[in-house]
N, C-alpha and C positions, 0 to 999 in steps of 0.2 A: 504494500500500500504506500501511496505517496501523499505528501501534504497537498492541499488545494493550491491551485495556481492563483496567485494574487492578482494578476492582470485580468483573468477571467472573472474573478470576484468583483473587481472594480468595474468592469463593463456591466455586470448584472446590477450592481448598485446604482450606476448611472441611469440605466434603463428604468429601474424602479423609481428613482428620484424624479425622472421626467414624467412618469405616469402620475405620481403623486402631485406634481405641480399642476398638471392638467386638471386634476380633481379639485385642487385648491382654487384655480382660476374659475372653474365651475360655470354656472349659468350667469350670463351677463344681463343686468337689468338697469344699468346706468350708462349714459353717454360719457365715454372717456376716450381720450386719445391714447395711442399705443405707448407713447413715451411716459405718460402718467402711470399707466399700468405697470410698465417695466420698472419705474422708479419706486413705486409703492408696494407692489406685490411680488416682484421677482428679485430686485436688488436688495436682498437681505440675507442674513445668515440662515443656513439650513440646519435645524436642530442645534442651534447654539453656535457660538464662535469657535468651539473646538471640534466642530464636525469635520469628518474626512471628505465631505462633499462641498464643493464650491460651485455655485451657479452664477453665470455672468451673462447679462443681456448683451447681445452682439449687434443687433440691428432691430429697428422698429419702424412701422409706418401705418398710416390709416387711423381709423377710430371706430368705436362701436356706436354707430348712429344710423338709424334708418336701415337701408340695405347695404351700408358700407361695412368694411371689415378691417379689423386691426390685426396686423401681422407682427409677431415678435420672435426673433431667433435667439435661442439661449444655448450657451455652452455649459456642460457639466464636466467638471474636473474632479476625479475621485482618486484618492490616495489610500491604499491599504497597507497597514504596517505588518511586518513579519510577525507571525504568531507560532511559537514552537509547540503549542498544545498544552492545555492546562490539566488534562486528566488522561487516564488510561484509555486508549482507543481514539483519542482526539489528536490527530496528526498535525493540526494547525494549518497554516498556510504561508506561502512565500510572500514577500513584499510585492506590491503591484501598483499599477497606475493605469488610468483610462481617461480618455477625453471623448465625449460624444456630444453631438449637437442636435437640437430639435427645433422645429418651427411650430409655433402656436398660432392658431387661427381663431379669432374671437369675433362674434357677431352679437348684436343686441337681441335678447330673448332667445339665445341659442346656447347650448353647452359648448365648451371649448374643445376644439379638435387639435390634434398634434400629429406630427410625423417626423421621423428622423431624417436629417439632411447631412451632407458632407460638411465637415467643419472648415470654415474659411481660415486663411492664414492671418489671424489677427492676434498680434502679441499682446497689445494693451487695448482692451475694448473701450468704447466710449462710455461715459457715465450719463445715464438718463436723469433728467430733473423733472420734478413734479410741479407744474404750474397750477396754482390754486384754482379750483373751480368756483363758480358763483354760489354763495350761500347767503342766508339771512345774517345780518350783522349781529355780533355777540350781544349787543344791547337792545335787540329788537323788542323784547318784552317791555323794557323801560320806556322805549320810544312810543310804542303803541299805547301803553298805559297812560302816558302823559297826554297824548293826543285825545284819547277818549275822555279824560277827566275834564278837559276844557271845551270839548266839542258840543255843538248843538245838532239837531237833525239836519239843519240847513248847511252847516259847516263841516259835517263829519267827513265826507269824501275828500274835501280839500285839505283838511287837517291831517288826515292819515297819509295822503300822498305827499304832503309837505314834510312829514316825518320820515318818509322813505323815498328820497329822490332817486335812489339807485334804479337804473333802467331795467335791471334783471329781476327786480322785485315786483310782483303783481299785488294789486290792492283791490279789495272788494268790500263794500260797505252797504249797510241797510239799517233802517229803523224798523224794529219789529216789536209790536205791543209795548211801545214806549221804552224799549231797550235799544241801545246803540250797539250794533254788531259790526265787527271788522275782522277781516283776515288779511294777512300779508304772507307772501310765500315765494318760493322759487320752484316752479312746477317741475322742471327737469330733474330736480333732486328730491321730489316729494317732501319738500321742506315747507312747513306751514304752521303759522301761529294764528290761533283764533281766540279773540277776547271779546267779552260782552260787558257793557256798562248797564247794570240793571236799573230799573226805574228809581230804586232807592239810592243809586250812586255807587254801589259796590262794583269793583272790577273782578270779573270771574273768567276762568279759562275752562270752558266746557270740554269734556272728552268726546272723542269720536273714533270710529274705526279707521285705522291707517289704510286699510284696503281702498277706502274711498278716494285716496290721493293717487292711486295708480292710473296709468293711461287708460282712457275709455270710461273711467268712473267720474264722479262729480268734480274732483280736483279741489284746489284750495279756494273755496267759495263760501260765502255766508250761508249757503244752503246746508252746510254741515251742521249748522245750528237751527236755522229757520225751518228747513224741510229735509231732514236727514233721510237717506234711503231706508227702505223697510225690507 
């Protein structure tokens, strides 16, 4: 009997790591460009900093939007240390190393696909960066609360829009049974804040089912409070 071949073990580990990454990338439900995905979901340690697996984004293009596709090439570099065997019958393995590359194909509302490709001759891969995507400002609740406290039914819409001048933020307002109702949101991110000023002047944040923010549903509208789906 012979010890296991380290290079063969390393190749198997790389293939398993590639499959696990495809599962982690999973089903895509947000519009993201390929570089953002590479920076936030691929460019990180695998099982901790001391892992024997290193994965490196090599190239990226496109985005997950509509019928578009994001493509990301990833290199897996695996190092296996020599193991002389720790117990009777365990022959251990030789030292080994393997480098394998895979292409990941990501589409909106689809599960990630991947395939092995030839590794390009890239000594030092480029480093992807994550450009922040639009979100509600961190003080959104304070802004909306302040607008509702001073608004009247006639000034409500203007007061809320003035509090949220950002073009990517949607605003919807209504007066309902003497209550002032307002929502502000970023639809692409299913990001939504709903506040109500009751007839007594209290500011409340009613709950709602998050599924209503999904594409094809009601979205971030005052209907979440006034006429919620049944």
